[in-house]
N, C-alpha and C positions, 0 to 999 in steps of 0.2 A: 285525285278526286274524281270519283264517279259520278256520273249524271244518270237522273232517274226520271226527268221530267216535273220535278217538283216546283211548286211554289213555296216561298218563304213568308209565312204571315206571323207576325210578332215573335220571331225566333223559332218558329217550329216548321220543319218541312211538310207540306202536305200535297197529295197527287190531285190533279186537276180533275173536273168531274164535267166541264163543258164540251164544246166541240172540239175536235182533235186536229192538230195541224203538226207540221215538220218543219225544221229547217232543210235548204235544199243546197246541195254542192253549187256553186256558180259554174264550176267547170264541167260537170256531168250532167245537172240537173236532177240527180237523184237524191231522194229523201235521205236525210241522216237521222239515226237514232239518237236519242229515244223520242217518243211521241210526246207532245204538249198538249195541254187543253185550256182553253179559255177558262179564266176563274169566274166561278159560278156568283151568281148574286149576293150567296151568304158569304162567299170568301171575300169579297170586295167589302161587304158590310162590314166583317170581322177585322180586316186589315184596317181600314178607313177608323173605324171606332177605337181600335187600340192606338192609333196614331194621336186620337183625340183625347184618350185617357192617358196617354204617356206625355202630353204636351207640357201641363204645368210643371211635372218635375224636371223636365229635360230643359225645359226653359229657365229654370231656376239653378240648374247645376252649376257648379263654379265653373268659369271659364277654363281652369285647368283639366277638368273631366272632358270637357267637349274635345279640346285639344288633344287629348290623349288618344280619344275615340279616333279622331281623323288620322292621328299619326299611326295607331294600331291597323286601320284599313291599309294605309300606304306600305306597312311593313308587309301586310297579308298578301297584297298585290304583287309584291318584289319576292315575297318567297315563293309564290306559286306562278311565277312567269311561265315556267315550262309548260303548265296545263293550259295556261291561257294561249299561248303560242300554238299550241297543238291545235285546240277547238277553234280558235278565231281562224287560223288557216282553213280549216274544213268549211266554215260558215261563210267566209267573206273572200277567200283567194288571196288575202293578203299574207305576204311573206314574213318570216320571223324578224327580219330588221325592221319592217315597218310596225309590227305588233310590239316589240320591245322599246320602240320610240314611242309608240302612243302611250304603252304602259309607263314609260318613265315621266311623260307629260301628266297623266293623271295623277301619280305618285307625289310630282311636284307641286300639282293643284292641291291635293288634300294636305301638304305639309305648309303651303302657303297659307291657308285659311286657317291652320293650326295655329301658326305663327300671329295671324291677324288676331284671333280670339284672345290670344296670352296677351298682345300688347293691348288691348282694351280701348285704344283711341278711335276705333270704328264704330264705337257707339255714339259719338258726338255728344258728349256729356255737358249742359250749359247749366250755369247756376247764376240766378240774379238774386242776390240776398234783399229781403225785405228790410223795410223802413218803416217801424210802427210809429216814429214821431212825424211823419208826414200824413197831412190830411188830405183826403183819406188815407188811410194808411197804406204802405205799398207791401203786396204779401210777398212772401218768399216763394221762388218758382224754381223748381229744378226739373230738367227733361232730358231725356235720351232715347235712342232707339230701342224698340222692345220687339222680341219675334211676333210674326203676325200669327203663326198657328201651323198645323200639318199643312206638308206640301205635297203635292202629286207630282211625279217627275216622269216624263215620256221620254223612252232611250230614242237616240238616234240610230239610223240604218247605217250611215258611213262612218261614225267612230264608234265601234263596239265597246270602247273603255272611257275614252275622254269626254264623251258627251252621253253617255249611258248611266247603266246602274249607279256606278261609284264616282261619275263624272263631275262636272263644274256645277251643275245645277244640285245635285244631291251635297257635294262639298260644302259649298255655300250654304245650303239650307240648314245643315247639320251644325255648322259654326254658329249660325244665327240662334240656334236654339230650338229648331224647327223639327219634329219628327218628319220623315219621308216615307211616302208609297210610291214605288216606282213600277211602272208599266212597262214592262222589258219589250223591246222591239222583237218582233215576230221572224225577222229575218235570222236573229243570231240567239235563239232562247237558250243554246247550251252555254254560251258565253255569259249570258244574263243569270242563268241559274249558279256557274261558278261565282261570279261576282258576288251574288247576293246571298251565297253563303258564307263569302269571306265576312261580308258585312254584318251579317247575323251573328258570325262566331265573335267578331270585335265588340258587338253590343252586350254579347252573354257574358264574355270574359271579364268586361270592365263593370258588370253590373249595372247597365243602364236598363231604363224602362223598357221591357219587352216590345212596344210598339213603338219604339224610335225609329226601327227600319221594316219595311217588309217590300217583298217583290211579289207582284201578280204576273202570271203571263197572259197574252192576250192576242188574238189577230183580228177579233168580229170590232168594228166601231163601237157597237154597244157596251163592250167591256170598259173602255176609255171613258165613254160618256157616263157610264155608271159611275166612274170614280170620281169625276168631276163634279157631278151632281150630288155626292153625298156631303152632307151637311157639316162633316167635320173636317173637310179639305178646305184649306184656307186660301189657298192660292195655286198656281199650276206652272210648270216649267216645260217646256216643249222643243225640240229643234226636229224640224221636217218640213215637210210641202207645206205651201200656202193653204191648199184644200184642207189639209189635216189641221193646221193652226186655227183656221178661221172656224171649223166646225168646233174645236175645243173651247174657242172663244165665245162662239154663240150659246154653247151648252151653259157656261159660267155666267153669262149676262142674264140667261132664262133663270137662275137659280131664284128661289124667293130672297136671298141674301147673295147678291151678285159679287164674285170674287175677281181677282185679277188673273190674267192669263198672261205669261211673259213668254212670247213665241218668238222664236226665229226662224225665218221662213224663206221666200224667194228672193234671189238676188242675181242682177247680170253683171255687177261689178263694174261699170263700164268705163272704158280707158280711152283718153284723149292724147293724141300724138301731134303735138304743135308743130308748126312749120319749120321752125329753125332744126328741132330736134329731128323732124322727119327727112329734112334734105342732109343732114351729117351722119345721123347714125341708123338709118332705116334697118339694115342687117341685123345689126346688135339688138335694137328695140324687138324685131321680130321673132329673133331666137330666143329672147328672154320671155316674151309673152307666150310664144309655143309651149316652151318648158313649163311654165305655170299651168297653161291651160291642161296640159297631159297629164298633170300631177294627179295621182290615183285616178286617171282617166276621166278628170273632170268632176270628181264628186267630192271636191272642196266646196263650203259654202261660198269661198270667197274667189272661186276660179273665174278669171277674166271672160266674160261672155261677148262684150260688145267692144270693138275697138275703133274709134271714130276719127277722121283725119279731114283736113282740107284738101281738095285734090290739088296736086302740084308736085314738085320736086321730091322725090323720094317715095312716093305713094305706090308707083308701080313695083318699086325696090321691095318695099314692105308687103306687098300683096305676094310677091312673089316668093318672098321668105317665108311667109306664114304658110303658103301653099305648098311649098316644098317640106318643111317640117312636119306640118298637119297630115299631107299626104303619104309621107313615109313612115308614119306611125302604123304599127299594126293594131288590128283589134285586140281587147282584153277584157276579161271578165267586169262586169259591174257587180256591186256588192249582192244584188239579189234582183230576181226576176222581173218585180214591178218597175224597178229603175230602167232597166232595157226597153220596157214597154212603155214607160213615160218619155222617155229618150227618143224613142222612134215614133211615136204620135206627135210629139213636139216637133220633130225633123219635118214630118208630113205637113203639119198645119203651116209651117213657115215654107216650106218648099212649093205650096201650092200657091204662094204669093209669087210675083214675077222677080224672083232674087235669082242669083247665079251660084252654081255649086262649083266651088273652085276644088274643092278636095271632099271626097269621101269614099271610102272602099267597101261599104256595105257590111256585111256581117262578117262572124268569125266562127271558129270551131266550138267555143266555149258555149255552154248554154246559156248564159246570160251577156255574150260578147257584145260590146258596143265598139263602133269604130269612129275615129274622130273625122270631124267635118268642118269644113270652112267655107262659109256661105258669104256672099257680097251683095250690098245693095246701095242705090244713092241715097242722100240724104232726104230727098222729097218723099220716097217710097216709106220710108222709116217713120217720117212725121205723119204720113196718111195712113199707114197700118198699125195700130196699137200691138197687134200680136208680134210685130219686130221688136218692141220694147219690153218683152217680157223674157223671162228666164227660159233656157233649154238646160234642162239638168243633165250634164253630162259633158263629154269631149267636144263641144262645139263652140264655134266663134262664128260670130257675123262681124264682117268688115264693112263700115259704112265710109263711103266717100261723099263729102259734102262740097258744095260749090263754092263756097266762100267762108268767112269768118262769121258771118252773121247767121248763117244755116246750121253750122256747127252750135253755135249759141243756141239758137231754136232747138236743136235736138236734145241738148242738155236741160233745158226749161221743160221738154216734154216729158222728161223721165219720171217714173214714181221712185219711191225711196229704195236705197240699196245700202248695203253694209259698207262697201268700199267704192271710191271713185279715185282714179288714178289719172295724174296728168303727166306727160313727157314733155320737157322742154329745157331750153337754156334761160339764161337770165332775161335777155330781150324777149323771149316768149311768155315769161310769167308776167311781165311789165304789160306787154301789148293784150294779154289775154286774162287779166286780172279780174274781169267781169265774169269770164267763163268759168274761173276757179271760184269765185263767189257763190255763182249757182250750183256748181257740183258740190260744194260744201255744205249747202242748204239741204241737198237731197241724200246725204251719205253719214255715216257714223264716223268713218275712219279717211282722211284724204292723203294719198300717197303720191310722193312726187318723185319720177325717174326710178321706178321699182316695179313690183308686181305685188297683187293684193295676196295671193296665196302666202301664209306664214303668219298665224295669230300667235304673237308673242303674248305669254301669260306674265303680265306685269301691271303695275298700278296704273299706268297711264294708257292702256289699253282701252279702246272703246269697240266693242263687239255688239252692234247693234246699229238701227237706224230708221227713219221715217218708214211706214207701213209701204210694201209688204215686206221689208226687211225684217221688222220686227212689230210687235203689236204695240210697242212701248219705247220710242226712241230715247227715253230719259235714262234708260239703263242699259247696263252693258252686260252681257252673258259671260265674260271672259274677264278675269283678274279680281283683284280683291273688292273692287266695286260692286261686283255680281250680288254680294250679301246684302245690298239696299233693296234688292227686290223682295225680300222675305221679313222685313221688318217694317214698323211703324212708329212715328214718334208719340210718347207718352210724356205727361208732365204731372210732377208732385207739388202741390202746393200748400205751405205751412205744414210740411209734415215733420214728424219726430225724426231726429238724426238718425237714432238707432234702427229705425223701421225703415229707412230709406235703402235702396240698392247701394250696393258698395261703391259703385261708380260714381254716386252722387253725394257721398257721405263727406262731411266738411272736412275731416282729417286726410281724405284720399290716401289710405294706407298703402295702395300699389302703385301709386304716382301714374294714375291714368291722365292722358293729355285732356284738358278740359278747358273750356271757356267760362271764366268766373267774372262776373260785373262786366263783361265786354272785351276782358283781356285774356288772350289764349296762353296756356303755359301747362 
């Protein structure tokens, strides 16, 4: 597959005409061919308008057809893995095993949503039969979830496949019956072009409406803002920085018809090591947490960024273990230069406070190199300084020593929302610190016991979200089958002729969808 710097607009490849930009090698800093150009206002208009035009037919397409589309995209990703490995390696410095694993995850997400669509139970069909003999007569009411409309998806920088052009947001939106317009991430436009071509090919091969999928490139904030403001766009999916997610949410809220933005943003993913566990397993916990923090050089949204303990037996051992493991880790490339700049700026902000630097080796040879860092502070300082309670995106960890259980609880209460919260303890710890666990549970989407937050399983019970600023809406998960709920709304039909009802609500229920009928599930 050859790259030519193309957008994919309603099934057609088009060169860009806006400002030029390149991907850059994280290793050398040199530009990678070809040049890409920000989508023009006309291209944004046509992509969004095509999605709006495609919506009625795509939303009404049989479930089997939408499932077929998802499976065809998955098959094309599998067939073209060598192309993806080569380009992603150039744009991100990820090795072939990492790319293959992420491609497999992306394929499984697509296949998961295909199976979900075929099953049909996700629409939550409900039927309450009418009773004309009652006074006043009781109407026949039937409801289900229906697609909300075209979705704008913003690709993530740290997952060029699983959270990007054909990632979870796109897969779940297409499964729901929503056309998608993707704004690819400027750090990996070549990868975006490759995957955009595969998605466009699948749409064309299966005879879906041309506007079912489009890919736009763009580096300028105005490009994404124009897409979000387009009247055809009904919702937004975003994975990235707090500043980026907040900007999109503000644009969406300022529209004449505000739309929801489902953004996954910043998270420190706090870890609390409770006293008995700290005394008994400090070395093992330290090694486990350091390995988690070093995965992909801290460029996972679930990387553990804050570790809090009550000062006492095991605290020095934990600190020494983290210091040894993080201090021995070499610098390595971040995905792109802006992550390095953000990491260095955040470190500078934190180090301007009276914290202790336990490990930090400075820079590295690669153009985007970041070096792991371990910082330490006491609980009182963290409670005083809000900056210490916010994410440093990258391989950095803050070790917080609290003077007692009350200060540890106060620290938990002071935190904003996060994707995850982790407690290490034994049975006695979990009883003694039940109030701490209750506080942390209110602050996070996923509560982890005696483990690490990295490793987001794609399954029905997964919750990948959390209170602000972890996400814009803590009621929804960005991972797993429930992610489809972001792109739907409930709709009811009252006293409607059976033959004119959606298949899921017809009396005969020919496909045996799971439904709730007169209060009984079956």
